C-alpha positions as CSV (number, residue, x, y, z in Angstrom):
1,M,0.0,0.0,0.0
2,A,2.8,2.4,0.9
3,E,4.5,1.7,-2.5
4,I,1.3,2.5,-4.3
5,E,0.9,5.8,-2.4
6,A,4.5,6.7,-3.1
7,L,4.0,6.0,-6.8
8,L,0.8,8.1,-6.9
9,F,2.6,11.0,-5.2
10,L,5.4,10.9,-7.8
11,M,3.0,10.8,-10.6
12,L,1.1,13.8,-9.2
13,A,4.4,15.6,-8.6
14,F,5.1,15.4,-12.3
15,A,1.5,15.8,-13.6
16,L,0.3,18.8,-11.5
17,P,2.9,21.4,-12.7
18,L,2.5,20.0,-16.2
19,F,-1.2,20.5,-16.1
20,F,-1.0,24.1,-14.6
21,H,1.7,25.1,-17.1
22,L,-0.4,24.0,-20.0
23,V,-3.6,25.6,-18.7
24,L,-2.0,28.9,-17.6
25,Y,0.7,29.4,-20.2
26,R,-1.2,31.1,-23.1
27,Y,-3.5,33.0,-20.7
28,T,-0.5,34.4,-18.7
29,L,1.4,35.6,-21.8
30,T,-1.8,37.3,-23.2
31,W,-2.4,38.9,-19.8
32,L,1.2,40.2,-19.6
33,C,0.9,41.7,-23.0
34,K,-2.4,43.3,-22.3
35,T,-1.1,44.9,-19.1
36,N,1.9,46.3,-20.9
37,M,4.3,44.0,-19.1
38,V,6.6,44.1,-22.1
39,C,10.3,45.0,-22.4
40,R,13.2,44.5,-24.8
41,N,15.6,41.6,-24.5
42,Y,19.3,41.7,-25.3
43,R,18.5,41.5,-29.1
44,G,16.1,44.5,-28.9
45,E,13.0,42.3,-29.4
46,R,9.9,43.2,-27.4
47,L,8.8,40.3,-25.2
48,P,6.4,39.8,-22.3
49,T,8.3,40.0,-19.1
50,G,7.5,38.9,-15.5
51,G,6.8,35.5,-17.0
52,G,8.1,34.0,-13.8
53,V,4.7,34.5,-12.3
54,L,3.6,31.4,-14.4
55,L,6.4,29.5,-12.7
56,V,5.4,30.7,-9.3
57,M,1.8,29.7,-9.8
58,S,2.6,26.2,-11.2
59,V,5.0,25.3,-8.5
60,T,3.1,26.8,-5.5
61,I,-0.3,25.4,-6.4
62,S,1.2,22.0,-7.1
63,M,3.2,21.8,-3.9
64,L,0.2,23.1,-1.9
65,I,-2.0,20.3,-3.3
66,L,0.6,17.7,-2.6
67,Y,1.2,18.9,0.9
68,L,-2.5,18.9,1.8
69,L,-2.9,15.4,0.3
70,T,-0.1,14.1,2.4
71,S,-0.7,16.2,5.5
72,P,-4.5,16.6,5.9
73,W,-4.1,18.0,9.4
74,G,-2.8,21.3,8.2
75,I,0.3,23.2,7.1
76,D,3.3,23.2,9.4
77,R,5.2,26.3,10.4
78,E,8.2,25.8,8.0
79,F,6.0,25.3,5.0
80,S,4.0,28.3,6.0
81,L,7.1,30.4,6.1
82,F,8.1,29.1,2.6
83,L,4.7,30.1,1.2
84,C,5.0,33.6,2.9
85,G,8.5,34.0,1.5
86,T,7.3,33.0,-2.0
87,V,4.6,35.6,-2.0
88,A,6.9,38.4,-0.7
89,M,9.8,37.7,-3.0
90,T,7.5,37.3,-6.0
91,F,5.9,40.7,-5.2
92,W,9.3,42.5,-4.9
93,G,10.4,41.1,-8.3
94,W,7.0,41.9,-9.8
95,Q,7.0,45.6,-8.8
96,D,10.5,45.9,-10.3
97,D,9.4,44.2,-13.6
98,R,6.5,46.7,-13.8
99,S,8.8,49.7,-13.5
100,P,9.7,51.5,-16.7
101,E,13.1,52.3,-15.3
102,T,15.8,50.3,-17.1
103,T,18.9,52.5,-17.2
104,V,20.1,52.1,-13.6
105,K,22.1,48.8,-13.2
106,G,23.8,47.2,-10.2
107,M,23.6,48.0,-6.5
108,R,26.2,50.8,-6.9
109,G,24.0,52.4,-9.6
110,H,20.9,52.3,-7.3
111,F,22.8,53.8,-4.4
112,M,24.3,56.5,-6.6
113,T,20.9,57.4,-7.9
114,L,19.6,57.8,-4.3
115,W,22.7,59.8,-3.4
116,R,22.8,62.2,-6.4
117,E,19.1,62.5,-7.4
118,Q,17.5,62.0,-4.0
119,R,15.1,59.4,-5.4
120,M,14.6,55.7,-4.8
121,T,14.7,53.4,-7.8
122,S,12.4,50.4,-8.1
123,G,15.5,48.2,-7.9
124,F,16.6,49.9,-4.6
125,L,13.0,49.4,-3.2
126,K,13.2,45.7,-4.3
127,A,16.6,45.3,-2.6
128,W,15.2,46.7,0.7
129,G,12.1,44.5,0.4
130,I,14.2,41.4,-0.2
131,V,16.5,42.2,2.8
132,G,13.5,42.9,5.1
133,T,11.7,39.7,4.0
134,S,14.9,37.7,4.5
135,L,15.4,39.2,8.0
136,L,11.8,38.4,9.1
137,L,12.0,34.8,7.8
138,S,15.4,34.3,9.5
139,I,14.1,35.5,12.8
140,A,11.2,33.1,12.5
141,L,13.4,30.2,11.5
142,S,16.3,30.7,13.9
143,P,16.2,33.1,16.9
144,Q,19.9,33.0,17.5
145,G,21.7,36.3,16.7
146,L,24.6,35.1,14.5
147,E,22.5,32.5,12.7
148,V,19.9,35.2,12.0
149,L,22.5,37.4,10.3
150,V,24.0,34.5,8.2
151,N,20.5,33.3,7.2
152,T,19.4,36.8,6.3
153,L,22.4,37.3,4.0
154,V,22.1,33.8,2.4
155,L,18.4,34.4,1.7
156,A,18.8,37.9,0.4
157,L,21.9,37.2,-1.8
158,F,20.5,34.0,-3.2
159,A,17.2,35.9,-4.1
160,N,19.3,38.3,-6.1
161,L,21.8,35.9,-7.5
162,I,19.7,34.3,-10.2
163,N,18.7,37.8,-11.4
164,L,22.4,38.6,-12.1
165,F,22.4,35.8,-14.7
166,D,19.0,36.5,-16.2
167,L,20.5,38.3,-19.2
168,R,20.3,35.6,-21.9
169,P,17.6,33.0,-22.8
170,G,17.7,30.1,-20.4
171,R,20.8,31.2,-18.6
172,A,19.1,31.9,-15.2
173,I,17.4,28.6,-15.1
174,K,20.6,26.7,-15.9
175,V,22.3,28.5,-13.1
176,F,19.4,27.6,-10.8
177,W,19.7,23.9,-11.8
178,L,23.4,24.0,-11.1
179,F,23.0,25.3,-7.6
180,M,20.1,23.0,-6.9
181,I,22.4,20.0,-7.7
182,V,25.1,21.4,-5.4
183,L,22.6,21.9,-2.6
184,F,21.1,18.4,-3.1
185,V,24.5,16.8,-2.9
186,A,25.6,19.0,0.1
187,S,22.4,18.3,2.1
188,G,23.5,14.7,2.8
189,E,22.0,11.3,1.9
190,V,19.3,11.3,4.6
191,I,17.9,14.8,3.9
192,A,18.3,14.4,0.2
193,G,16.3,11.1,0.4
194,M,13.5,12.9,2.2
195,I,13.4,16.1,0.1
196,W,13.8,14.9,-3.5
197,P,10.1,14.0,-4.1
198,W,9.3,17.7,-3.2
199,L,11.8,18.9,-5.8
200,I,10.0,17.2,-8.6
201,P,7.3,20.0,-9.1
202,I,10.1,22.6,-9.1
203,V,12.2,20.7,-11.6
204,T,9.2,19.9,-13.8
205,A,8.0,23.5,-13.8
206,T,11.4,25.0,-14.6
207,M,12.0,22.5,-17.4
208,L,8.6,23.5,-19.0
209,F,9.3,27.2,-18.6
210,Y,12.9,26.8,-19.9
211,I,11.5,25.7,-23.3
212,A,9.6,29.0,-23.7
213,D,12.5,31.0,-22.2
214,A,15.2,29.4,-24.3
215,R,13.1,29.9,-27.5
216,G,12.7,33.6,-26.8
217,K,9.0,33.5,-26.2
218,V,8.9,35.1,-22.8
219,L,11.2,36.6,-20.2
220,L,11.6,35.2,-16.7
221,G,11.9,38.7,-15.3
222,D,12.8,39.6,-11.7
223,T,9.5,38.0,-10.7
224,G,10.8,34.5,-11.6
225,A,14.5,35.1,-10.9
226,N,13.9,36.3,-7.4
227,Y,11.6,33.4,-6.7
228,L,14.1,30.8,-8.0
229,G,16.8,32.4,-5.9
230,F,14.5,32.3,-2.9
231,I,14.0,28.6,-3.3
232,L,17.8,28.1,-3.2
233,G,18.2,30.3,-0.2
234,F,15.4,28.7,1.8
235,Y,16.8,25.2,0.9
236,T,20.2,26.4,2.2
237,V,19.1,27.9,5.5
238,T,16.8,25.0,6.4
239,L,18.5,21.8,5.1
240,V,22.2,22.5,4.8
241,D,24.8,22.3,7.6
242,S,26.6,25.4,8.9
243,V,29.9,24.7,7.2
244,V,28.4,24.4,3.7
245,K,26.1,27.4,4.5
246,T,29.1,29.5,5.4
247,A,31.0,28.4,2.3
248,L,28.0,29.3,0.1
249,L,27.7,32.7,1.8
250,V,31.3,33.5,1.0
251,L,30.7,32.4,-2.6
252,L,27.5,34.6,-2.8
253,I,29.3,37.6,-1.5
254,G,32.2,37.0,-4.0
255,L,29.8,36.7,-7.0
256,H,27.9,39.9,-6.0
257,L,31.2,41.9,-5.6
258,L,32.4,40.5,-9.0
259,A,29.2,41.4,-10.7
260,E,29.7,45.1,-9.7
261,R,33.0,45.1,-11.5
262,V,32.7,42.8,-14.5
263,S,30.0,41.5,-16.8
264,F,29.2,37.8,-16.4
265,S,28.1,37.8,-20.0
266,H,31.6,38.9,-21.0
267,I,33.2,36.2,-18.9
268,I,31.0,33.6,-20.5
269,A,31.6,34.9,-24.0
270,S,35.3,34.7,-23.5
271,N,35.3,31.0,-22.5
272,G,34.5,28.5,-25.2
273,W,33.0,25.9,-23.0
274,L,30.9,28.3,-21.0
275,Q,29.6,29.9,-24.2
276,K,28.6,26.5,-25.6
277,L,26.8,25.6,-22.4
278,D,25.2,29.0,-22.3
279,R,23.8,28.7,-25.8
280,L,22.8,25.0,-25.6
281,G,19.2,24.6,-26.4
282,T,18.6,28.3,-27.0
283,V,17.6,30.3,-30.0
284,A,21.1,31.8,-30.1
285,G,22.6,28.3,-30.1
286,R,20.4,27.1,-33.1
287,S,21.0,30.3,-35.1
288,D,24.8,29.9,-34.7
289,K,24.6,26.4,-36.1
290,Q,22.6,27.6,-39.1
291,T,25.0,30.4,-40.1
């Protein structure tokens, strides 16, 4: 009986995000265009942005259904915090996607705009929102002072990390998959064995969205990038030991400092292997083969 229930769970974990993606995909893109959620990609093409809202809906609804089916007595505290964080991080990304402001880049640019022009950019507001949300979640998860600080930084920096790579089709999701594999391995055999069925809706939904993203049909936007980064951050602060967490924090700080000085796109373009991986399965990759 237990084997049958486990098999049904796995089937639903695959089927639910597939169903919601197919049902919501066309409606979401039409809605984004009608509400003027459109911007230019790196090629200058006008595409619907904030498409990550489709990803958020597919994953969240699927996980909520699965959770209620397996835990009919209610939602536990940790999962409630995950849902609250999902809503908050998605909102901060969404408000930035809605902003027409596109000229200010990087944290230095947002701080300099505040300093010189005495105005707060949407990106600066998003950053404060992400940090505030991360702090509240960290306090709820771990009341100890130092751990609160570490968890806040991990959550906030991960939430922004995927956004740093969301400059070419499919790149942000590839980086998300890479970090997800690292976290899965680092979490240990016992925890990995417990958590992997719950990762299926996330992997399924991101694979489905990747197809549209890589083909240049829709942009993930800050809405999706911040959400995917939040998943990585929440996984890290709840399931990974302190040594790995500290190592990841150092890496996150290093990547953010590097992003203020150099372009990740230039680094990738200057390395043959990284460039091939970056273009694998994308419109750019196919067009290069045809020319």
